[in-house]
N, CA, C and O atoms as a GROMACS GRO file, in nm:
protein
  576
    1MET      N    1  -0.777  -0.822  -0.019
    1MET     CA    2  -0.774  -0.796   0.123
    1MET      C    3  -0.913  -0.755   0.173
    1MET      O    4  -0.957  -0.799   0.278
    2GLN      N    5  -0.979  -0.671   0.096
    2GLN     CA    6  -1.109  -0.622   0.138
    2GLN      C    7  -1.205  -0.737   0.166
    2GLN      O    8  -1.277  -0.734   0.266
    3SER      N    9  -1.208  -0.838   0.081
    3SER     CA   10  -1.300  -0.950   0.102
    3SER      C   11  -1.258  -1.036   0.221
    3SER      O   12  -1.341  -1.107   0.278
    4SER      N   13  -1.132  -1.030   0.259
    4SER     CA   14  -1.084  -1.108   0.374
    4SER      C   15  -1.113  -1.042   0.507
    4SER      O   16  -1.132  -1.110   0.607
    5VAL      N   17  -1.116  -0.908   0.510
    5VAL     CA   18  -1.130  -0.840   0.639
    5VAL      C   19  -1.266  -0.776   0.661
    5VAL      O   20  -1.304  -0.751   0.776
    6GLY      N   21  -1.342  -0.748   0.555
    6GLY     CA   22  -1.473  -0.685   0.573
    6GLY      C   23  -1.461  -0.549   0.637
    6GLY      O   24  -1.368  -0.474   0.607
    7GLY      N   25  -1.555  -0.516   0.724
    7GLY     CA   26  -1.548  -0.389   0.797
    7GLY      C   27  -1.613  -0.275   0.724
    7GLY      O   28  -1.673  -0.291   0.617
    8ASN      N   29  -1.598  -0.156   0.784
    8ASN     CA   30  -1.663  -0.036   0.732
    8ASN      C   31  -1.567   0.061   0.665
    8ASN      O   32  -1.602   0.176   0.641
    9ASP      N   33  -1.447   0.016   0.635
    9ASP     CA   34  -1.350   0.104   0.569
    9ASP      C   35  -1.394   0.135   0.427
    9ASP      O   36  -1.469   0.059   0.366
   10THR      N   37  -1.348   0.247   0.376
   10THR     CA   38  -1.371   0.283   0.236
   10THR      C   39  -1.253   0.230   0.156
   10THR      O   40  -1.138   0.259   0.189
   11TRP      N   41  -1.280   0.154   0.051
   11TRP     CA   42  -1.175   0.090  -0.028
   11TRP      C   43  -1.182   0.136  -0.173
   11TRP      O   44  -1.289   0.168  -0.225
   12SER      N   45  -1.067   0.140  -0.236
   12SER     CA   46  -1.059   0.158  -0.380
   12SER      C   47  -0.940   0.076  -0.427
   12SER      O   48  -0.826   0.108  -0.395
   13GLY      N   49  -0.966  -0.028  -0.501
   13GLY     CA   50  -0.858  -0.115  -0.543
   13GLY      C   51  -0.891  -0.188  -0.671
   13GLY      O   52  -1.007  -0.201  -0.710
   14LYS      N   53  -0.787  -0.235  -0.735
   14LYS     CA   54  -0.804  -0.310  -0.858
   14LYS      C   55  -0.683  -0.401  -0.878
   14LYS      O   56  -0.569  -0.358  -0.861
   15VAL      N   57  -0.709  -0.524  -0.912
   15VAL     CA   58  -0.602  -0.619  -0.940
   15VAL      C   59  -0.531  -0.576  -1.069
   15VAL      O   60  -0.594  -0.530  -1.164
   16SER      N   61  -0.400  -0.591  -1.070
   16SER     CA   62  -0.316  -0.564  -1.188
   16SER      C   63  -0.315  -0.417  -1.229
   16SER      O   64  -0.295  -0.385  -1.346
   17ALA      N   65  -0.335  -0.328  -1.135
   17ALA     CA   66  -0.334  -0.185  -1.165
   17ALA      C   67  -0.205  -0.122  -1.114
   17ALA      O   68  -0.133  -0.182  -1.034
   18GLY      N   69  -0.178   0.000  -1.160
   18GLY     CA   70  -0.060   0.072  -1.118
   18GLY      C   71  -0.089   0.219  -1.100
   18GLY      O   72  -0.203   0.257  -1.071
   19LEU      N   73   0.013   0.300  -1.116
   19LEU     CA   74   0.001   0.444  -1.091
   19LEU      C   75  -0.102   0.511  -1.181
   19LEU      O   76  -0.177   0.597  -1.135
   20ASP      N   77  -0.107   0.474  -1.306
   20ASP     CA   78  -0.204   0.539  -1.396
   20ASP      C   79  -0.347   0.517  -1.347
   20ASP      O   80  -0.428   0.610  -1.348
   21TRP      N   81  -0.378   0.394  -1.304
   21TRP     CA   82  -0.511   0.367  -1.250
   21TRP      C   83  -0.532   0.443  -1.118
   21TRP      O   84  -0.639   0.498  -1.094
   22MET      N   85  -0.428   0.445  -1.034
   22MET     CA   86  -0.439   0.516  -0.907
   22MET      C   87  -0.477   0.661  -0.930
   22MET      O   88  -0.563   0.715  -0.861
   23LYS      N   89  -0.413   0.724  -1.028
   23LYS     CA   90  -0.439   0.866  -1.057
   23LYS      C   91  -0.576   0.887  -1.121
   23LYS      O   92  -0.648   0.980  -1.085
   24SER      N   93  -0.612   0.801  -1.217
   24SER     CA   94  -0.735   0.824  -1.294
   24SER      C   95  -0.860   0.776  -1.223
   24SER      O   96  -0.968   0.832  -1.244
   25THR      N   97  -0.848   0.673  -1.141
   25THR     CA   98  -0.966   0.609  -1.084
   25THR      C   99  -0.956   0.584  -0.935
   25THR      O  100  -1.047   0.620  -0.859
   26GLY      N  101  -0.847   0.523  -0.891
   26GLY     CA  102  -0.835   0.481  -0.751
   26GLY      C  103  -0.852   0.593  -0.652
   26GLY      O  104  -0.938   0.586  -0.564
   27VAL      N  105  -0.770   0.698  -0.664
   27VAL     CA  106  -0.780   0.811  -0.572
   27VAL      C  107  -0.910   0.888  -0.593
   27VAL      O  108  -0.976   0.920  -0.494
   28PRO      N  109  -0.949   0.920  -0.716
   28PRO     CA  110  -1.076   0.992  -0.732
   28PRO      C  111  -1.197   0.918  -0.673
   28PRO      O  112  -1.293   0.982  -0.630
   29ASN      N  113  -1.193   0.785  -0.669
   29ASN     CA  114  -1.304   0.708  -0.612
   29ASN      C  115  -1.325   0.734  -0.463
   29ASN      O  116  -1.436   0.722  -0.413
   30VAL      N  117  -1.219   0.770  -0.392
   30VAL     CA  118  -1.230   0.787  -0.246
   30VAL      C  119  -1.204   0.930  -0.199
   30VAL      O  120  -1.232   0.962  -0.084
   31GLU      N  121  -1.152   1.013  -0.285
   31GLU     CA  122  -1.107   1.145  -0.243
   31GLU      C  123  -1.218   1.229  -0.181
   31GLU      O  124  -1.192   1.308  -0.091
   32GLY      N  125  -1.340   1.213  -0.226
   32GLY     CA  126  -1.451   1.288  -0.170
   32GLY      C  127  -1.481   1.251  -0.025
   32GLY      O  128  -1.547   1.327   0.046
   33ASN      N  129  -1.434   1.135   0.019
   33ASN     CA  130  -1.457   1.090   0.157
   33ASN      C  131  -1.347   1.134   0.253
   33ASN      O  132  -1.361   1.117   0.374
   34ILE      N  133  -1.239   1.190   0.200
   34ILE     CA  134  -1.127   1.228   0.285
   34ILE      C  135  -1.158   1.358   0.356
   34ILE      O  136  -1.192   1.459   0.294
   35GLN      N  137  -1.146   1.354   0.489
   35GLN     CA  138  -1.180   1.470   0.571
   35GLN      C  139  -1.092   1.472   0.695
   35GLN      O  140  -1.002   1.389   0.710
   36ASN      N  141  -1.118   1.566   0.783
   36ASN     CA  142  -1.043   1.578   0.907
   36ASN      C  143  -1.051   1.445   0.984
   36ASN      O  144  -1.159   1.393   1.008
   37GLY      N  145  -0.935   1.392   1.020
   37GLY     CA  146  -0.928   1.268   1.095
   37GLY      C  147  -0.919   1.143   1.010
   37GLY      O  148  -0.903   1.033   1.063
   38SER      N  149  -0.930   1.156   0.879
   38SER     CA  150  -0.919   1.038   0.791
   38SER      C  151  -0.777   0.984   0.790
   38SER      O  152  -0.679   1.059   0.799
   39ALA      N  153  -0.768   0.853   0.777
   39ALA     CA  154  -0.641   0.786   0.754
   39ALA      C  155  -0.644   0.736   0.610
   39ALA      O  156  -0.722   0.647   0.576
   40VAL      N  157  -0.561   0.794   0.526
   40VAL     CA  158  -0.552   0.753   0.386
   40VAL      C  159  -0.438   0.653   0.376
   40VAL      O  160  -0.322   0.689   0.398
   41ILE      N  161  -0.470   0.529   0.345
   41ILE     CA  162  -0.372   0.422   0.343
   41ILE      C  163  -0.352   0.376   0.199
   41ILE      O  164  -0.446   0.333   0.133
   42ILE      N  165  -0.228   0.386   0.154
   42ILE     CA  166  -0.194   0.344   0.017
   42ILE      C  167  -0.117   0.213   0.027
   42ILE      O  168  -0.011   0.206   0.088
   43LEU      N  169  -0.173   0.112  -0.035
   43LEU     CA  170  -0.114  -0.021  -0.036
   43LEU      C  171  -0.121  -0.072  -0.180
   43LEU      O  172  -0.227  -0.070  -0.242
   44MET      N  173  -0.010  -0.118  -0.230
   44MET     CA  174  -0.008  -0.164  -0.369
   44MET      C  175   0.067  -0.294  -0.380
   44MET      O  176   0.134  -0.339  -0.287
   45GLY      N  177   0.055  -0.354  -0.497
   45GLY     CA  178   0.123  -0.479  -0.525
   45GLY      C  179   0.244  -0.457  -0.613
   45GLY      O  180   0.304  -0.349  -0.614
   46VAL      N  181   0.280  -0.559  -0.687
   46VAL     CA  182   0.406  -0.561  -0.762
   46VAL      C  183   0.394  -0.517  -0.907
   46VAL      O  184   0.491  -0.526  -0.982
   47ASN      N  185   0.278  -0.469  -0.949
   47ASN     CA  186   0.256  -0.444  -1.090
   47ASN      C  187   0.326  -0.322  -1.147
   47ASN      O  188   0.333  -0.307  -1.269
   48ASP      N  189   0.378  -0.234  -1.064
   48ASP     CA  190   0.432  -0.108  -1.114
   48ASP      C  191   0.554  -0.066  -1.031
   48ASP      O  192   0.561   0.047  -0.983
   49LEU      N  193   0.649  -0.157  -1.015
   49LEU     CA  194   0.765  -0.132  -0.928
   49LEU      C  195   0.871  -0.043  -0.991
   49LEU      O  196   0.966  -0.005  -0.923
   50TYR      N  197   0.857  -0.011  -1.116
   50TYR     CA  198   0.968   0.052  -1.188
   50TYR      C  199   0.950   0.202  -1.207
   50TYR      O  200   1.016   0.264  -1.290
   51ARG      N  201   0.857   0.260  -1.129
   51ARG     CA  202   0.830   0.404  -1.136
   51ARG      C  203   0.830   0.468  -0.999
   51ARG      O  204   0.742   0.549  -0.969
   52PRO      N  205   0.927   0.436  -0.915
   52PRO     CA  206   0.921   0.488  -0.777
   52PRO      C  207   0.918   0.639  -0.770
   52PRO      O  208   0.847   0.695  -0.687
   53ASP      N  209   0.993   0.707  -0.856
   53ASP     CA  210   0.996   0.854  -0.851
   53ASP      C  211   0.860   0.913  -0.885
   53ASP      O  212   0.820   1.015  -0.828
   54SER      N  213   0.789   0.852  -0.977
   54SER     CA  214   0.655   0.900  -1.012
   54SER      C  215   0.558   0.880  -0.896
   54SER      O  216   0.475   0.966  -0.869
   55TYR      N  217   0.569   0.766  -0.828
   55TYR     CA  218   0.485   0.743  -0.710
   55TYR      C  219   0.517   0.844  -0.600
   55TYR      O  220   0.426   0.901  -0.540
   56ILE      N  221   0.645   0.867  -0.576
   56ILE     CA  222   0.685   0.962  -0.471
   56ILE      C  223   0.627   1.099  -0.499
   56ILE      O  224   0.570   1.163  -0.410
   57SER      N  225   0.641   1.145  -0.622
   57SER     CA  226   0.590   1.277  -0.658
   57SER      C  227   0.439   1.285  -0.639
   57SER      O  228   0.389   1.381  -0.580
   58TYR      N  229   0.367   1.187  -0.689
   58TYR     CA  230   0.221   1.188  -0.681
   58TYR      C  231   0.173   1.178  -0.536
   58TYR      O  232   0.087   1.255  -0.493
   59ILE      N  233   0.227   1.084  -0.462
   59ILE     CA  234   0.183   1.064  -0.324
   59ILE      C  235   0.216   1.185  -0.238
   59ILE      O  236   0.134   1.226  -0.156
   60ASN      N  237   0.334   1.243  -0.255
   60ASN     CA  238   0.368   1.363  -0.178
   60ASN      C  239   0.271   1.477  -0.209
   60ASN      O  240   0.229   1.548  -0.118
   61GLN      N  241   0.237   1.494  -0.335
   61GLN     CA  242   0.142   1.599  -0.373
   61GLN      C  243   0.006   1.574  -0.308
   61GLN      O  244  -0.053   1.666  -0.250
   62LYS      N  245  -0.044   1.451  -0.318
   62LYS     CA  246  -0.176   1.420  -0.262
   62LYS      C  247  -0.174   1.429  -0.109
   62LYS      O  248  -0.268   1.479  -0.049
   63ALA      N  249  -0.066   1.380  -0.047
   63ALA     CA  250  -0.057   1.384   0.099
   63ALA      C  251  -0.062   1.527   0.150
   63ALA      O  252  -0.123   1.554   0.254
   64SER      N  253   0.001   1.619   0.078
   64SER     CA  254  -0.003   1.760   0.117
   64SER      C  255  -0.146   1.812   0.111
   64SER      O  256  -0.191   1.882   0.202
   65SER      N  257  -0.217   1.778   0.005
   65SER     CA  258  -0.356   1.820  -0.011
   65SER      C  259  -0.444   1.760   0.098
   65SER      O  260  -0.526   1.830   0.157
   66TRP      N  261  -0.427   1.632   0.125
   66TRP     CA  262  -0.509   1.566   0.227
   66TRP      C  263  -0.476   1.617   0.366
   66TRP      O  264  -0.564   1.628   0.450
   67SER      N  265  -0.351   1.649   0.390
   67SER     CA  266  -0.310   1.703   0.519
   67SER      C  267  -0.381   1.835   0.546
   67SER      O  268  -0.420   1.864   0.659
   68SER      N  269  -0.398   1.916   0.442
   68SER     CA  270  -0.466   2.044   0.460
   68SER      C  271  -0.613   2.024   0.497
   68SER      O  272  -0.677   2.117   0.548
   69LYS      N  273  -0.668   1.904   0.472
   69LYS     CA  274  -0.805   1.871   0.513
   69LYS      C  275  -0.809   1.809   0.653
   69LYS      O  276  -0.917   1.785   0.707
   70GLY      N  277  -0.690   1.784   0.711
   70GLY     CA  278  -0.683   1.722   0.842
   70GLY      C  279  -0.667   1.571   0.839
   70GLY      O  280  -0.682   1.505   0.942
   71ALA      N  281  -0.637   1.516   0.723
   71ALA     CA  282  -0.617   1.372   0.710
   71ALA      C  283  -0.468   1.338   0.722
   71ALA      O  284  -0.383   1.425   0.705
   72HIS      N  285  -0.439   1.214   0.750
   72HIS     CA  286  -0.301   1.167   0.754
   72HIS      C  287  -0.283   1.056   0.651
   72HIS      O  288  -0.370   0.970   0.636
   73THR      N  289  -0.171   1.057   0.582
   73THR     CA  290  -0.144   0.960   0.476
   73THR      C  291  -0.042   0.858   0.524
   73THR      O  292   0.057   0.892   0.588
   74TYR      N  293  -0.068   0.732   0.491
   74TYR     CA  294   0.019   0.620   0.523
   74TYR      C  295   0.052   0.547   0.392
   74TYR      O  296  -0.035   0.527   0.308
   75PHE      N  297   0.177   0.509   0.377
   75PHE     CA  298   0.215   0.423   0.265
   75PHE      C  299   0.261   0.290   0.322
   75PHE      O  300   0.351   0.284   0.405
   76VAL      N  301   0.199   0.183   0.275
   76VAL     CA  302   0.232   0.049   0.321
   76VAL      C  303   0.328  -0.013   0.220
   76VAL      O  304   0.304  -0.010   0.100
   77SER      N  305   0.438  -0.069   0.270
   77SER     CA  306   0.538  -0.128   0.183
   77SER      C  307   0.475  -0.232   0.090
   77SER      O  308   0.374  -0.294   0.124
   78VAL      N  309   0.536  -0.249  -0.026
   78VAL     CA  310   0.499  -0.360  -0.112
   78VAL      C  311   0.552  -0.485  -0.044
   78VAL      O  312   0.664  -0.487   0.007
   79ASN      N  313   0.472  -0.589  -0.043
   79ASN     CA  314   0.502  -0.708   0.036
   79ASN      C  315   0.575  -0.816  -0.044
   79ASN      O  316   0.575  -0.814  -0.167
   80PRO      N  317   0.637  -0.910   0.028
   80PRO     CA  318   0.720  -1.011  -0.038
   80PRO      C  319   0.639  -1.112  -0.118
   80PRO      O  320   0.519  -1.133  -0.096
   81THR      N  321   0.708  -1.173  -0.210
   81THR     CA  322   0.652  -1.280  -0.291
   81THR      C  323   0.728  -1.408  -0.260
   81THR      O  324   0.828  -1.406  -0.188
   82GLU      N  325   0.681  -1.519  -0.314
   82GLU     CA  326   0.750  -1.645  -0.294
   82GLU      C  327   0.735  -1.733  -0.417
   82GLU      O  328   0.662  -1.698  -0.510
   83GLY      N  329   0.803  -1.845  -0.417
   83GLY     CA  330   0.793  -1.940  -0.528
   83GLY      C  331   0.843  -1.880  -0.657
   83GLY      O  332   0.950  -1.818  -0.660
   84SER      N  333   0.768  -1.899  -0.763
   84SER     CA  334   0.811  -1.852  -0.895
   84SER      C  335   0.817  -1.701  -0.905
   84SER      O  336   0.874  -1.648  -1.000
   85TYR      N  337   0.758  -1.630  -0.810
   85TYR     CA  338   0.762  -1.484  -0.810
   85TYR      C  339   0.870  -1.427  -0.719
   85TYR      O  340   0.885  -1.305  -0.710
   86SER      N  341   0.946  -1.512  -0.651
   86SER     CA  342   1.045  -1.464  -0.556
   86SER      C  343   1.155  -1.380  -0.621
   86SER      O  344   1.225  -1.306  -0.552
   87ASN      N  345   1.170  -1.392  -0.753
   87ASN     CA  346   1.268  -1.308  -0.823
   87ASN      C  347   1.233  -1.160  -0.813
   87ASN      O  348   1.319  -1.076  -0.838
   88LEU      N  349   1.110  -1.126  -0.779
   88LEU     CA  350   1.068  -0.986  -0.767
   88LEU      C  351   1.112  -0.923  -0.635
   88LEU      O  352   1.108  -0.800  -0.622
   89ASN      N  353   1.154  -1.002  -0.538
   89ASN     CA  354   1.181  -0.949  -0.405
   89ASN      C  355   1.292  -0.844  -0.401
   89ASN      O  356   1.284  -0.751  -0.322
   90SER      N  357   1.394  -0.857  -0.484
   90SER     CA  358   1.499  -0.753  -0.484
   90SER      C  359   1.445  -0.622  -0.540
   90SER      O  360   1.480  -0.515  -0.491
   91ASP      N  361   1.360  -0.629  -0.643
   91ASP     CA  362   1.297  -0.508  -0.698
   91ASP      C  363   1.200  -0.447  -0.597
   91ASP      O  364   1.189  -0.324  -0.587
   92ILE      N  365   1.131  -0.531  -0.523
   92ILE     CA  366   1.040  -0.484  -0.419
   92ILE      C  367   1.119  -0.408  -0.312
   92ILE      O  368   1.078  -0.301  -0.268
   93THR      N  369   1.232  -0.465  -0.269
   93THR     CA  370   1.315  -0.400  -0.168
   93THR      C  371   1.363  -0.264  -0.216
   93THR      O  372   1.359  -0.167  -0.141
   94THR      N  373   1.409  -0.258  -0.341
   94THR     CA  374   1.457  -0.130  -0.396
   94THR      C  375   1.344  -0.027  -0.401
   94THR      O  376   1.363   0.088  -0.362
   95PHE      N  377   1.227  -0.068  -0.447
   95PHE     CA  378   1.111   0.021  -0.454
   95PHE      C  379   1.075   0.072  -0.316
   95PHE      O  380   1.057   0.192  -0.295
   96ASN      N  381   1.066  -0.020  -0.219
   96ASN     CA  382   1.030   0.019  -0.083
   96ASN      C  383   1.130   0.118  -0.024
   96ASN      O  384   1.090   0.216   0.039
   97GLN      N  385   1.258   0.092  -0.044
   97GLN     CA  386   1.360   0.183   0.010
   97GLN      C  387   1.348   0.322  -0.050
   97GLN      O  388   1.360   0.421   0.022
   98LYS      N  389   1.323   0.330  -0.180
   98LYS     CA  390   1.309   0.461  -0.245
   98LYS      C  391   1.187   0.534  -0.194
   98LYS      O  392   1.193   0.654  -0.168
   99LEU      N  393   1.074   0.464  -0.178
   99LEU     CA  394   0.956   0.533  -0.129
   99LEU      C  395   0.973   0.574   0.016
   99LEU      O  396   0.935   0.685   0.053
  100LYS      N  397   1.028   0.489   0.098
  100LYS     CA  398   1.048   0.523   0.240
  100LYS      C  399   1.132   0.649   0.254
  100LYS      O  400   1.101   0.735   0.337
  101SER      N  401   1.236   0.661   0.175
  101SER     CA  402   1.323   0.779   0.187
  101SER      C  403   1.270   0.901   0.114
  101SER      O  404   1.306   1.013   0.148
  102GLY      N  405   1.184   0.882   0.014
  102GLY     CA  406   1.139   0.994  -0.068
  102GLY      C  407   1.006   1.055  -0.027
  102GLY      O  408   0.976   1.168  -0.066
  103LEU      N  409   0.927   0.984   0.050
  103LEU     CA  410   0.796   1.036   0.088
  103LEU      C  411   0.810   1.135   0.203
  103LEU      O  412   0.890   1.115   0.295
  104SER      N  413   0.732   1.242   0.196
  104SER     CA  414   0.732   1.340   0.305
  104SER      C  415   0.588   1.363   0.349
  104SER      O  416   0.495   1.359   0.268
  105ASN      N  417   0.570   1.386   0.477
  105ASN     CA  418   0.437   1.404   0.535
  105ASN      C  419   0.353   1.277   0.516
  105ASN      O  420   0.230   1.283   0.509
  106VAL      N  421   0.422   1.162   0.509
  106VAL     CA  422   0.358   1.032   0.491
  106VAL      C  423   0.424   0.936   0.589
  106VAL      O  424   0.547   0.930   0.598
  107THR      N  425   0.344   0.861   0.662
  107THR     CA  426   0.398   0.759   0.752
  107THR      C  427   0.415   0.629   0.674
  107THR      O  428   0.322   0.582   0.608
  108TYR      N  429   0.534   0.572   0.683
  108TYR     CA  430   0.566   0.447   0.614
  108TYR      C  431   0.540   0.330   0.710
  108TYR      O  432   0.592   0.330   0.821
  109ILE      N  433   0.462   0.233   0.666
  109ILE     CA  434   0.434   0.114   0.746
  109ILE      C  435   0.499  -0.006   0.676
  109ILE      O  436   0.464  -0.040   0.564
  110ASP      N  437   0.595  -0.068   0.744
  110ASP     CA  438   0.676  -0.173   0.684
  110ASP      C  439   0.617  -0.311   0.710
  110ASP      O  440   0.663  -0.384   0.799
  111THR      N  441   0.516  -0.347   0.634
  111THR     CA  442   0.457  -0.481   0.645
  111THR      C  443   0.546  -0.586   0.580
  111THR      O  444   0.536  -0.704   0.612
  112ASN      N  445   0.633  -0.545   0.488
  112ASN     CA  446   0.722  -0.639   0.420
  112ASN      C  447   0.812  -0.709   0.522
  112ASN      O  448   0.819  -0.832   0.525
  113THR      N  449   0.880  -0.631   0.604
  113THR     CA  450   0.967  -0.688   0.707
  113THR      C  451   0.886  -0.770   0.807
  113THR      O  452   0.928  -0.877   0.850
  114TYR      N  453   0.770  -0.718   0.845
  114TYR     CA  454   0.682  -0.790   0.939
  114TYR      C  455   0.648  -0.928   0.885
  114TYR      O  456   0.656  -1.027   0.958
  115LEU      N  457   0.610  -0.936   0.758
  115LEU     CA  458   0.574  -1.066   0.702
  115LEU      C  459   0.695  -1.159   0.692
  115LEU      O  460   0.684  -1.279   0.719
  116LYS      N  461   0.808  -1.105   0.654
  116LYS     CA  462   0.929  -1.188   0.646
  116LYS      C  463   0.967  -1.244   0.783
  116LYS      O  464   1.013  -1.358   0.793
  117GLN      N  465   0.947  -1.165   0.887
  117GLN     CA  466   0.985  -1.208   1.022
  117GLN      C  467   0.881  -1.300   1.085
  117GLN      O  468   0.915  -1.385   1.168
  118ASN      N  469   0.754  -1.284   1.048
  118ASN     CA  470   0.646  -1.356   1.115
  118ASN      C  471   0.578  -1.461   1.028
  118ASN      O  472   0.489  -1.532   1.073
  119GLY      N  473   0.620  -1.469   0.902
  119GLY     CA  474   0.564  -1.568   0.812
  119GLY      C  475   0.443  -1.519   0.736
  119GLY      O  476   0.369  -1.433   0.783
  120PHE      N  477   0.425  -1.575   0.619
  120PHE     CA  478   0.311  -1.542   0.535
  120PHE      C  479   0.284  -1.659   0.442
  120PHE      O  480   0.371  -1.743   0.418
  121SER      N  481   0.162  -1.664   0.391
  121SER     CA  482   0.124  -1.769   0.296
  121SER      C  483   0.057  -1.705   0.176
  121SER      O  484  -0.017  -1.608   0.188
  122THR      N  485   0.085  -1.762   0.060
  122THR     CA  486   0.022  -1.715  -0.063
  122THR      C  487  -0.057  -1.829  -0.126
  122THR      O  488  -0.040  -1.946  -0.094
  123THR      N  489  -0.144  -1.790  -0.216
  123THR     CA  490  -0.219  -1.891  -0.292
  123THR      C  491  -0.145  -1.930  -0.419
  123THR      O  492  -0.167  -2.038  -0.474
  124ASP      N  493  -0.057  -1.840  -0.466
  124ASP     CA  494   0.010  -1.864  -0.593
  124ASP      C  495   0.151  -1.804  -0.599
  124ASP      O  496   0.210  -1.795  -0.706
  125GLY      N  497   0.205  -1.763  -0.485
  125GLY     CA  498   0.335  -1.698  -0.479
  125GLY      C  499   0.326  -1.547  -0.480
  125GLY      O  500   0.422  -1.478  -0.445
  126LEU      N  501   0.211  -1.495  -0.520
  126LEU     CA  502   0.193  -1.351  -0.538
  126LEU      C  503   0.077  -1.297  -0.454
  126LEU      O  504   0.090  -1.192  -0.392
  127HIS      N  505  -0.035  -1.367  -0.454
  127HIS     CA  506  -0.155  -1.324  -0.381
  127HIS      C  507  -0.163  -1.402  -0.250
  127HIS      O  508  -0.134  -1.521  -0.245
  128TYR      N  509  -0.203  -1.333  -0.144
  128TYR     CA  510  -0.200  -1.390  -0.011
  128TYR      C  511  -0.326  -1.468   0.023
  128TYR      O  512  -0.432  -1.448  -0.036
  129THR      N  513  -0.310  -1.557   0.121
  129THR     CA  514  -0.427  -1.627   0.175
  129THR      C  515  -0.507  -1.528   0.260
  129THR      O  516  -0.457  -1.422   0.296
  130SER      N  517  -0.629  -1.564   0.289
  130SER     CA  518  -0.714  -1.478   0.371
  130SER      C  519  -0.650  -1.452   0.507
  130SER      O  520  -0.656  -1.339   0.556
  131ASP      N  521  -0.591  -1.552   0.567
  131ASP     CA  522  -0.525  -1.532   0.697
  131ASP      C  523  -0.411  -1.432   0.689
  131ASP      O  524  -0.395  -1.349   0.778
  132THR      N  525  -0.332  -1.437   0.582
  132THR     CA  526  -0.222  -1.342   0.566
  132THR      C  527  -0.275  -1.202   0.541
  132THR      O  528  -0.221  -1.105   0.594
  133TYR      N  529  -0.380  -1.189   0.460
  133TYR     CA  530  -0.440  -1.056   0.440
  133TYR      C  531  -0.487  -0.999   0.574
  133TYR      O  532  -0.471  -0.879   0.599
  134LYS      N  533  -0.545  -1.082   0.658
  134LYS     CA  534  -0.589  -1.036   0.790
  134LYS      C  535  -0.470  -0.991   0.875
  134LYS      O  536  -0.479  -0.891   0.946
  135LYS      N  537  -0.358  -1.065   0.869
  135LYS     CA  538  -0.238  -1.025   0.943
  135LYS      C  539  -0.189  -0.888   0.895
  135LYS      O  540  -0.153  -0.803   0.976
  136ILE      N  541  -0.187  -0.868   0.764
  136ILE     CA  542  -0.142  -0.741   0.707
  136ILE      C  543  -0.234  -0.628   0.755
  136ILE      O  544  -0.188  -0.524   0.802
  137TYR      N  545  -0.362  -0.649   0.742
  137TYR     CA  546  -0.462  -0.549   0.780
  137TYR      C  547  -0.447  -0.512   0.928
  137TYR      O  548  -0.444  -0.393   0.963
  138ASN      N  549  -0.436  -0.611   1.014
  138ASN     CA  550  -0.425  -0.585   1.158
  138ASN      C  551  -0.294  -0.513   1.190
  138ASN      O  552  -0.291  -0.428   1.279
  139TYR      N  553  -0.188  -0.547   1.120
  139TYR     CA  554  -0.061  -0.479   1.143
  139TYR      C  555  -0.073  -0.331   1.102
  139TYR      O  556  -0.026  -0.243   1.173
  140ILE      N  557  -0.134  -0.306   0.989
  140ILE     CA  558  -0.156  -0.168   0.944
  140ILE      C  559  -0.238  -0.092   1.048
  140ILE      O  560  -0.200   0.018   1.090
  141LYS      N  561  -0.350  -0.149   1.089
  141LYS     CA  562  -0.439  -0.082   1.184
  141LYS      C  563  -0.366  -0.052   1.315
  141LYS      O  564  -0.393   0.050   1.379
  142SER      N  565  -0.275  -0.140   1.356
  142SER     CA  566  -0.203  -0.118   1.482
  142SER      C  567  -0.102  -0.005   1.471
  142SER      O  568  -0.048   0.038   1.573
  143HIS      N  569  -0.073   0.043   1.349
  143HIS     CA  570   0.023   0.150   1.329
  143HIS      C  571  -0.041   0.283   1.289
  143HIS      O  572   0.029   0.376   1.250
  144LEU      N  573  -0.172   0.292   1.299
  144LEU     CA  574  -0.240   0.417   1.267
  144LEU      C  575  -0.244   0.508   1.389
  144LEU      O  576  -0.297   0.619   1.382
   0.00000   0.00000   0.00000
């Protein structure tokens, strides 16, 4: 997404990563930049759908800490897949529902439903085209 949208946002991301990377590297890479007025946006893929309770616990803890600095935390739904990866969509729905109901002091942004209703394109069933990444980014920005 970062290469599709450019801009001056601070990013920390890695393909094929999950919660362990988020804790050890992803969050520490940007945490020093979080301050009053920051929007901390957490967006992930399908690589770690089977640990929703661990994500809820970690994100709630971090959101509380960031809130005390004057920042606001957003969690963006895991987005749909298609083609040979479409079998993941029921697991994605379950994960999203658990996070939406379990997160506190975090705004949930439902890009999954937005993409299903407005269309999306992938390069391989899992990764999005540049145009779809831009749609996701703009939808997120419109909900901050």
